[in-house]
N, C-alpha and C positions, 0 to 999 in steps of 0.2 A: 639652569637647563637651557638647552639649545632652542632658541626660538625660530629657526629656520631648517628648512630641510637640506641635507647634502645632496649634491650630485650623484644619483647611484646608477646612472647608466654605465654599461660597459659592453665590450664586444664579447662573444663566446664564439670560439671559431672550433670546428670539427671537420677534419678532413678539408676540403676544399671550399666549405660552406661557412659562413658566420652569420651571427644573430646578434642583436641588440637586447641585452636583459637587464633588469633592474637588480644589481647586486646587493643580496642580504649581507654580504661581508662588509661592505661599505657603510651600510647603516649601522651595522653592529659596530665597526670602529669608531663611527661618530656618536652614536647614542648609547650603547652599552651593549655587553655580551649578550648574544642568542644562542650560544651552543648549546644549552640545554633547555631551550624553549620547545615545546611540543612540535611535532612536524605540522600539524593541523594549523597551528598559529602563526608557524613561518609561513603556511600559504597565505593567511588573512594578511600577514605583514605583507608579504609582496604584492598582494592585491592593493593595499592602501598605499604603498610606495608608488604604484604605477598610476594612481588615480589621485595623488596628492596634487591639491591646487589651493591649498590654505583656506578654501571654503566649504567644500563636501568632505575633503579630507585635510586635516591639520597635522601639524608635527606632534600636536598633542594626542592626537588619535594612535600614531606612531609610537610615541613614547609610551602610552599607555599599554598597548601590546607588549613592549620590551620589558616594562616594569611589572606586568602581570606574574613573572617569576618570582617577586617578591612574596606574594601571598597566595599565588594560585587562584587569584579571581580577580575580577574588576568589574566596577559599575559604570564602565565607560559605554557609550554607545557609538557603533560604528556604522558606515555604510558599504556593504559588500558587493561588489559587481561581479557575477559571474561571468565566465567565458561564454556560456551558451545556455540554451533551455530544452529540456526532454519532456516530451509529452506521449501519453497513450491516447487513444480514440475516446475513452469515455470520458476523460478529464479534459481532452484535447478539443473536442466538438463544441463543448459549450465556451472553451477559450476563443475557439475561431468566430462562434457566434458572437462573443462580445466584442471581438476586433471588427466584425461586420457591422454590427450595431454601433460601434464607436464613429465609423466611416459614415453611417447613415446620421448621426448626431453631428457631426462635423459639417456635413453638407447642410443640414437643416441650421445650422448657424452661419451659413453662408461661407464657408471655409472651403478649401480644395480636400476633398476625401483621400486621395492618395497621400497625403501626410501621415496617415495611420499606417504604419508599417513596422514589423519587428525591426530593432535595431542591433539585437544579438542574433546570432544564427540559433534557429529552432528547427528540431526534429520530431516528428510525430510519426508514432509507429502504431498502426492499426494493429491490435493484438487482443483487446477486450470483447470482440463481437462474436467469435464463434462460441456455440453452443454446441453441448453433447447429446443431440438428439438421436442420432446413429452411433452404435457401439457394437464392438464385438463380432465384426465381420470385415473383409477386405475393402468394402466400398464405403466405410464410415467417412473418411476423410473426404473422399469426392461428394458425398450427400451432405454431410456437413457444411462443406464450404458453398456448396449450391444454395442451401438454405439462408447460409449468412449473406451471400450476395444479394438474394432475392428480398429479404427482410430490412436490409442496411443500404440499399441503393440510394434512397434520399439523403442519407447521411454521406455514402461515398461520393455522389454527386457533389454535394455541398465542401466536402473536403478536396475533391478535385478543383473546384472552383477558388478555394483557397490557395492551393498550390500554385495556380496561374495568377491569382491576383494579387498577392503579398510577396515582397522580396524578402530574402533570406529565411525563406521557410520551405522545408522540404518535407515529403511523406513518404514514409515506408508503407508499401501497401499491404493488405490482408494477407494471410499465409505465408509469411517470412518468418514470424518469431515474437518472442515477448520483447517488450521494450530494453529492459534491463539486461537481457542476453545480448541483443543487437547490441546494445551500448558496451557492454563488456568484449564482446566479439569482434566489434567492428568500429562503432563510432567513437569510443574513446581512445585519446591519444596520449595520456597523460602528461605531456608537455604541448600547449596549444601554440601556434603560430599565426601572425597576421602581418599584413602590410600596413605600414603606419608612417607617413613623412617621409616615404621614400626608402625607409629601410624595413627588414623583417624583424618584428619582436617576437621573443620568445618567453613563455610564462607558463606558470600551472594551469592544466587542463581542470576546470571547474565548472560546475552547473548547479542549477537547480532543476527540478522536475515537478510533473504534476502528479507524481506517484508516490507514495511514502516510500516505497522500496528502491527508488533512485540511489540509496545508499549503497546497493549493490556494487556499484563502480568504485566505491572506496577501497575494495580489494586490489584494484589495479594502481593504486596510489593516486585517485583522483577524487578531490574533496567535493562531495555533491550532496543534497539531501532533498528530501520531498517537502513542498511547499504547497499551499492550496492554489489552484488554478488562477484565483484572483492576483495572488502575489506573483506567481509566473508572468502573468500576462504584463504586470508593471514591470518586471525585470527585463522581459524581451522588449519593452518599450523604452528601456536606457534608465530606469529608476534603479536605486541602490536597495538591496535588501537590507532593510534597518535590522540592526541587532545588537544586543549587548555582547561584549566581548565573553565567550562562553567560559565555563567551568570546565576541564578537561580530566576525564577520569582515565588513568593508566590501567590496561588490563593485560598483565604478565602472563605470557604463555611459555610453559616449560613442558619438557617429555616429549612423548609421542603416544598416538593412539594405538590401542591394544588390537591384537587380531580380532577382526570379527566387529569392530566399533568403525561407524562410519561418521563422516562430516555432519549428517543429521543429527546425530546423536551428541556431537561435539557444539552444534549451535544451540540446540535445546538446553544444554547444561548452562552455556553462556548466557542465553537469554535469562533463565531462571537466577542465575546469581546476578546479573545487572538489575534486574527487576527488584530483587531483594535489596540491593544496593541502594537503587534509588537514582536513576540517572535520567530523568526527564528533563529535557531542555538542556543537555550537557553533551558535549562530545565525548567519545569514546575512542581511544587511540591504543592499538595492540602492540606490544613490545616483547621483548624477549628473545633468548637464544633458541626457543622453541619454534620461532618463525621459519628458521632456516630449514626445517622438515615439513614445513606446511604449504602445500601445494596451493598455487594461487586459485583454484577453482574452490578449495576448502575456505580460504580467505574470503572469496566473493560470496559463498555460502554464509558465512559468518556476519559480513558487512549487509548482505541483504536483510536480515532482520533486525537491524538496528530499531525500525520501529515498534517490533514486538518487545525489546528490551526498554523501549522508550527514549532514546538517546537521538539526539539530532543526526549524529553519523555515527559510523564504526570504522575506523581509518586504518589501514594497513600502510606503511612506508615503503616505498620504493627500494627494490634490492635486486639480487641477481634472479631470483624467480619471476619478478615483474618482467625482467627482459625475456626470459626464457619463454612466458605465456605469449609475450608479444610477437616472438619470433614463430612459434607454434600458429598462432592463429593469424598469421599472415600480414602483419605490419611490416610496412617499408624498412629495409635496413637502414636507411639515412634517419628515420623517425627513431628507431631503437637506438642508434648512436647519440643522437641528440638527448634523447631521455636520460641516458646514462651521464652524458657530459654534464648536462644542465643541473641534474639532481646531486652530482658529486660537487659541483662548483658551488651549488646554493644551499649545501648542508641539509638536502632534503633526501639523502641516501643514507638507508639503516646499515649501521656498523654494528659489528658484534660487540655486547657487552653494554651498548650505549644506553642510558636511562635517564630520560627527560625529566625535568621537574612537573608534577602534575598535582593538581587538585587534593586527589586521593587516587589510591590503588587498591586493586585486588589482584589474586594471582590464582592460575589453575594449572595442575599437573595434567596434561591430557592424557597421561597413562591412568588416570582415575575415572575417567569418563566411562559409564556403563549404557548399555543399550536402553533406548528411551522412547516416548511418544510424548506427545503433549495433548492437553484437553482436560475435560469435555467441549469448553467454550472459549478458553483462553490459551494464547500460545505460549504465556509463560508458566503455565501451570504443569510443570514436566513431572511425568509419570515413569518409573522405571519398567521396563518391559515386564519384568516378573511380578510387578504389583498392578499390572493394568485390571486383571480380572477381578482381584480383590476392591481396587477403585471403582469399578463399574457396580459391584455388588453394593458398595456403601452408598452409591448415587441411588440406586433403586430404592433402597432403604429410604435415603432422605428425601425422596419423591413420594413417600407414602406408598410405595409399591413393594408389598411383602413377596418374598421368594416362595415359590411353590415348591413344596418339597416332595410332591407326589411324582412319580415316575410317569414316563410317557410310553412305555412298551407297546401299548395299543396301538397307537398312532404309527409306530416304527412296524409294527406287526403288519398293518394294512399298506404297507408300501412308502411310509412317509421316511423322510430322510432328517437328520440331526445333523448339526455341524460337529465333525467330528473332533474328538478331544473336549466336547463341553459336557460335563456330567448331568445326566438328564435329570437328576434330583435337583438342579438348578432352574430347571426350565420353569418360566413364570406361566402363570394360571391363563393368562390371555394370549398364550401362542395361538397363532391360527394356521390352519392348514391352507396351502396354496396348491393351484395347478397352472403351470405356468411352462409354457415352451416344452412341453411334453413330459414334465417332471411333475411328482406331488412330493411336496414336502411341509415340514412344518417350520413357519416363520417365528423366530423366537426373540424376546428381549436381548439386546447385544448383537442383532444379526448385523452384518456389516452388508449393507445394501449399496454402499458406493466406495468403490475402491479405485483410486485415481492417481496415477502418476502425473503430476501436474506442478505448475508454478516456476517461476525463475529461481527461487531458492535453490531447487535441487535439479532441475532439468538442465543447468548451466554446468553441472559436476559430472564429468565422463565417470568418475569412479563409483557414484552410487548408481548411476543408470547402468553401467556394465554390471554392477553387482546385481541389480535386478534382474537384467537378461540370462546372468549365469545361473541365478536361483530359480529361474523359471526352466531352464535348461535341466538343471537338476532335479528339479520336481517332476519334470514329465519323465525322465529316465527312470524315475521310482514308481510311475504310473498314478501321480496324483493331477487332481484337475480342480478346476474353479467350482465353488459352489453356485448352483443355478440361479440363487437370489441376489447374487452379487453383479452389480453394474461395473463393469471394468472399463478402464480408458487410458490412454496413453497421450498426453498433449505435450510434446517438447517445445523447448523455448528457442529452437532454432533448427533449421533443415539440417545443420551440421551433425545432430544427435541422430538424425535417420541414416545419415551417411555411416558413421561410426558403429551403431549398431548393425547395420547391413554387413559392415567391414569384418565385424567381429563374429558374423553369423549367429546373432543372438535374437533378431526381430522376428523370424519364424517361430521360435520359441515362446516370445511375449505374445505373438498373436494367437498360436495355440492355447493360451490361456486367457483369451478375450482383451488382451493388451494391445488391442489395434491401434494405429495411429487414427486419431479423431480430430486431429487440426494443430496448427501452430499456433498457439495462444495460451491467453490466461482463462482457463475454463472452470474448472469446479472451485477453484480458490477465490474467485469473484463470484461465485454464485451461478455459473453457467454449465451446472452440471446436467441440465437438460431434466425431463420428466423421468420418473421411475417406471418401468413397465406397469401396467396398470393393475395386474392382480396383486403385484407388491404394495402400490400405494392403497389398494383397497384392504389390503390385510392389516397395514399399519393403521389406518385410519380406524378399521373396525375393532381392533384390539387395543387402539391407544398405545402403540407399542413403543417402547423406547428402544430406537434401532441406532445404528452408527454409520458413520463414514470412516473411513481411512484414506488420507490424501497426504502427498509429500509436497504440502503446500505451507505457508505461513500464516494463514487467516483460518479462524474456526469460530468465529463469533455467532452467537445464537441467531438461528434462521439464515444464515449466509449461504452455506452450502446447499442446502435444500430445505423448505418449510417444515417437511416431515421428519426430518432428520435431527433429532434432539442431541445426540451426543456426537461430536467430530474430533478426530484425533488425527494429529500432525504426525507424520513418521517418515522415516528413509524410504526411498522406491522400493529396496527389496523387503522392507517389512509390509509394504502396501501388498506386493505379491504374494507375501505368506499369510496374510489376513484374508485375503481373497481366496486362498485355499482352504484357511481354516473355518472361514464363513462368518466367526462371531468372536467378538472381543472378549468374551467369558472364558475363551481358550487361553490358559497359560502358555503360551509358547515356549516359556523357559523350560517347562518340565512335561507339557501334554502333547501327545502326537498329533501332527497335523493328518494323518490319515494312515493308510496301511500300503505296502507296496503289492507286486503282483503274487508275492507268496504269502500274503496275509501278515507280515511283520509291521510293527509299527514305525512310522517315519516322523523322526523328529526334525525340529528347525536346524537343528546343528548337523543333522545329515546332510541336510542340501545347502547350508550356508556356504558359499564360495569362501575361499582362502583370500588374502592378501595378495598372495602370488599369483592365482587365478585372475584376480581383478586388475592387478598391474598388467600381466601379460595383455589384456583385453584393452587397456589404456593406450599401450603402446600402437594399437590400431589407429588411433587419432593422429591425422597428420595435417600438415598445412595447406595441402591441395585441397582440402574439403572444405576449408574457410574461405579459400581464395575463390573456388568454383561457386559457393553459395552466395558469396557478397561481390561477385563480379558485377550483377546488374541489380543490385538491392532497391534502387528506387524505381525499376521498370514496372513490375508487376506482371501479372497473367494477361491473355488476352481479353479476358472479360474486365478487367481493370482499366485495360487501355481503350476499351470500347465506349466506356462511360462518356455521356455528352457532357461538356464543360461550357457553363454559361460563361460568355465573354463581357464582363463589366466589372467597374472599379467598386461599385456600390452593389450588394446582393440583391437580386430581385425576390423579396419574401414571397411565399405562396400562402395565402390563407387556408389552403386544403391541406397543407402538410401536418401529420401529425408527429413528424420527427424534428423539424427545423422551424422554430417560429421566432419572430422578432420580439426579445424580452422587453420589457417595460422600463429597465433600469435608468434609462436617459430622458424617459418622457418628460417633458417640461423642464428640461435642464437648461438654468441660463449660465451666463458667462461667469458671473460671482456665485458663491455658495451661500444658502440662505442661513440665517442665525440659527445656532442649536436651541432646541426649547427643551424644558424639563418635560418629565414624565408626569401626568397627573391622572391619579385614579385609573391605572392600568389592572386589567385582570390576569389571572394566572392561566395561561394556555395550558400548561402541563407541569406537574410537580414530578421530579425523577430522581432516581436513586444515585448511586455510585458507579463509574465505570460505563456510563452511557457512551456507546461509541457513536462514529457517524454512520456506521451501518444502522443503527437505531434510528438516527436522526433523518438520513436519506438513504434509504436502503436500495441496495444492488439485487439482483435477481429477479425473481417472478413478479408479475403483476396481478393480483388476485383479481378476479371478474368483478366481485361485489365491493372493491374498495373504491375510494373516490376516484383514482386515477384510472382503474379499470371501467368505471361507469362513464367517464369522460371518452375514453376511446370507444365505447362501443356507441355513444352518442354520436360519434364522428365516423361510423361506419366500420370500425375496426372489428374483425372477428376476434375471438378470444384466441384462437389458435396462431393469431398473428400479432399478439400483442408484443412478443419480443420481450425485452426485459428493461428494467428502469434505467440501467447503464446506458443501454442503446438509445434512450431517448431523451438524454440530458440536453439535447438541443432545443427541447420543448418545455419551456417554463410551465405551462399548464399542466403537463403531466408531473413534472417535477415537485411543484410545489403542493400537489394532491399526494405525493408521495413523501412528503416530509412529516417525520413523526409517524409514518404509517406502517413500520416494522411489525411483523408478527409476533414478536417476542418481546416489544418494549412494554414496560409495566409505568402506568401513570397512576401515582399514588392517591390521586384525587379519586379514584375508583378503586374500591375494595375488591381485590382479587381478579380484576379483569386485566386480560394480556391482551396486547394489541394496540394500535393507534386509535384509541378513544379517549373522551374527556367529558368533563361535567360543564355545561354551560351554565354560568352564574349570573342572573341570579334566578334563572329559571329552573335550574336543577336537571334540565334534560341531559340525557348521555348522549353522545353523537361522535361520530368522527372528527378527531382533531381538525381536519380541514373543513369541515362543515361549520363547525364551532367558530373558527377563524374568521371564515366568511360572514358569519352572522354578526360577529363583534364588529367587523368592519362597515358592516351596514349600519349598526348602532354608534358608531365613530368611537370606539372603546380601543385604546392602546392594549397590548399585551406584553407579558413577561413570560420567561419561563426560569423555573427555580429547578435547581439540580444539586446533586451531591459531589463527591470527591470526582477527579479525574474526567471531567466532561469533555466528551469530544474525542476519546482515544480513538484509535486505529486509521483507517485510509484517510488520506487528506482530500476529502472530498469537497469541493467549493459549494456544490448544491446543498450541504448540511446547513451553510451560512445563508447562501441565496434564498433556499426555502425559507428558512427562518425569517429573513426580510420580508419575503411576500406574503407570509401569512400575517404579517402586522405586528411581529415582534420587536419592540424597542430595546430592550435589555435582556441579558441572561445573568441570572443571580445563581453562582455556584460556589461550592468549596475550594475548588480548585480546577485547573482546566490543563488539557494536552495543548502543546505549543501550536500546532498547525490551526487547529480549529479556533483558538483564542484570535489568532492573526486574522484568520477567514472572517471573523464576525465583524472585527474593526474594519476589514477591507470592504464590507458590504454596509458599513454605517450603523452595526449593533454593537451596543457597548456592553463589554464583558465586565461585571462585576463581580467580587468575591465577598464572600461572608467574611466578617471579623473573625480573629482568631478565638475559638471556644464557641462560637455560635454557629447555627445550621438550622434547616427548616423545622428539624425535630425538636431543638432546644427551644425554638420560638413558638412550638405549639401549632405550627401551620397546617392547615388542613386543604387549603386551595380555594377555598371561600372569600378569601381576604382579597382587598385591592392593594395595589402598590404606587407609591409617588417617589419620585427620584428628583432631587433638587440639586443644583449647582453644577450640571452639564455645561452650562456656558461658559464656566470658568476653570474647566478642568487644566490640570497640568499632569503630565507624566507621574503615574504612580500616586496620585493625589486620592483623597477619600471624599465620598459623597454621601449625602443623608438619603438614606431610604427609609421611608415611613410606610410601616405594615399597618393597614387599617381592616378591623375587623368589629363584629357585634361586641365583642368584648373590650374595645378601645383602641388606642393607636399605641404601637410600638415604634421605637425609632433607633435604627443601628447606623454606624458608620461603615458603610461597605468601601473595600479597596476597589478602586477603578484600575482595571488591568490593561488600560493603554499604556504601555511600559516605556515608549520613546516619543521623542519630538515628532519624528516622522509619522508615526502612527496616529499621534494625535492631529497632524495636518489632515492625514487621510480621512478620518472621523469628521473632521471640521466641514470636510467637503462633501460628505455624504458618501464616502466611498473611495477606495485606492483608483478605481477606474475613472471616476470623476476627476479627481486631482490630477491624473496623468493628461487626460483628455484636454482640461483646462490648460495645462503648462504647455502641451503640444500646439496649442494654438494661440498661445501668449496671453491667455488670459487667468492664469493661475495666480492667486494672490496669497 
């Protein structure tokens, strides 16, 4: 085997310009054929070539990538260095807080604070802070933006400081769009360039992002995925992302979508298939000749939901469609020419009939996809549109809620309304009569109280957005209207959407049905749905009604959209509009009428659903000038943003009065050398949790309850309940976030029988209390803590606070059956050790109740993938198991040994890391 690397540099010329590249052809000639290596691994191979130094990247690493083809897998660990980092403000603010805190720590160690700077380009897009307080009227956007600026002024001042204080750091101001759509439409280049040693180097555009839906950019042939904020901070500070060479699952697409079937229906089908296949921690790469008829916006829709099907990424290779989209979205002609030349030269261009070697593969004929939704609480649980009503009835029965068979003619006779198309015999006994906004109606189980066109998944796709507008126009022509109990909203991912809806003359139709613009950003999907009208909220509470939201998003976990909405259904934008008309998910839209036309004839969904021809004609209204206009001054912001006062200082001046930005304690007392790792002795169990506990459960987004620990803290600091804002907006304050850890209203701690919410039992007193309050008592007692959980612990969004809050509560270790990739990495990044039950053992088989204490030995002698002894102490005696330590790589072990990844990076940057 070759023991030295070949010289892989060569010149690539396009027109009158030349670039230096690291040739994959040269490495193939020297080390082995790579013609059938998956495209994603070719990108990783180029990355290894570019950083090869025989230390951090060796010839063995490169050979391992080439040899991957022999078995479709590898146990080799590599260090991956992405070209750039993408952040949104919920995850970005704590990232900038950590950078500011690192500067303070460096100053305390007697070093120069300005040494702490991003070394890779960082873009932060403010997109998660706008909330839907106002809706359904022409002033909704203006009013919501005014509230956003008022609520978030402290955060925005801090981000403006970061923009001025740090090099290599850009901020896209609020009111521009969702980070993933801005990335797709503007930031992404497919091939990146930089000046190096007097030449211009060209290489694949790659990134990591602090939002799990960073994968959306995979649709543009850009390899990127979501990581925790902690890991992203390390990447921006020059540290490689440590990873095992992944398995790559091929997904072959053939055929075409049928008439009336949308990209959303396709992605929900793909998500269901891949979840069943099992692709957690794996790359997914799409291939097949079906790609030639799949628009890039549809590819981006599928790539966006990679976290929902569990994959690290969902990659589409570069081809003519990639170039077509780059032209449409206003990319420079020279950039497009470079992309084509580079990808063809490097074997990164999709050729017809090409089938790489994959670890495993599956196939879908797109002609078999049917109209679908997903829910009620997991995005992978696809439900055919025709089955939704029956699915909801089964949910009601499963909740112990019998279906009332009595008719409600009396209520209707008194002027009440029911959702057209819902048989009155199915109305639940707990239906509530409501008076709201001049209407009197019955609010029934299954009522759609939120209908939101929102989220990066779908609002980046002109075909489904135009379909929504066309359906609205057709509905109005039939005399249909939105039901009065539905909160409607339209939150596009960029201003380009507004331009093309206006150009197609469809925005007015959407407005007429209440889908007025409420803001540019991630609203309902992140939990920023805002309050329901008070009479609706009161009726839901009084009747304990199981109501619904229908949203064109990608996340529908329990308690995420709205704390009172128990069932949440992901759907295409036109279906969102349709359910706003129907008003209830118990209406079978495949056969029940939506309502009646002006002549009293029933109107069915098929009567108003736009044809593919109509949609295509509307999509033709989208043009390059729209993109160029909206992105011409993308970093400038409006006058309010420009007027924000920016402190001029290298080290941030923390304010003890701020309830948004506080100096976190992560680096308190940090020395130049790491302290020895100690075993865990007699730890108590803070919480014992089941399967599929998400980062929403661990560190919730959305509303802050007044009587929660976080709510009490804010009120004690003079914040009125109306000014609470959301957990996400307060991620720069560890006092709020540690109180919100494990505080989700839907989390279930098995230590408490039947109790829902963030409560636990303090041991040995036996008192029930909030998890935060118990953690503080344990800290006073000097008792370490562990968390015990089931399968897929930490699924969902890549929230760094799920790990940071866990640490601040005093948790030393988590013992679970399995982990989602990002959260496992984040726990290590904060110095919390993730342990895995041995095969065949779990909390149930061991008879655990939560009263036990836990001891963990062998932490000082860890090796990647080693086992440690876990002793479970109870009044029935001791049980010992050998748990697998999920510190999988040598780099992760170094991070853990230093007390966390940021401690390691800080020590290395000042020359103290050992």
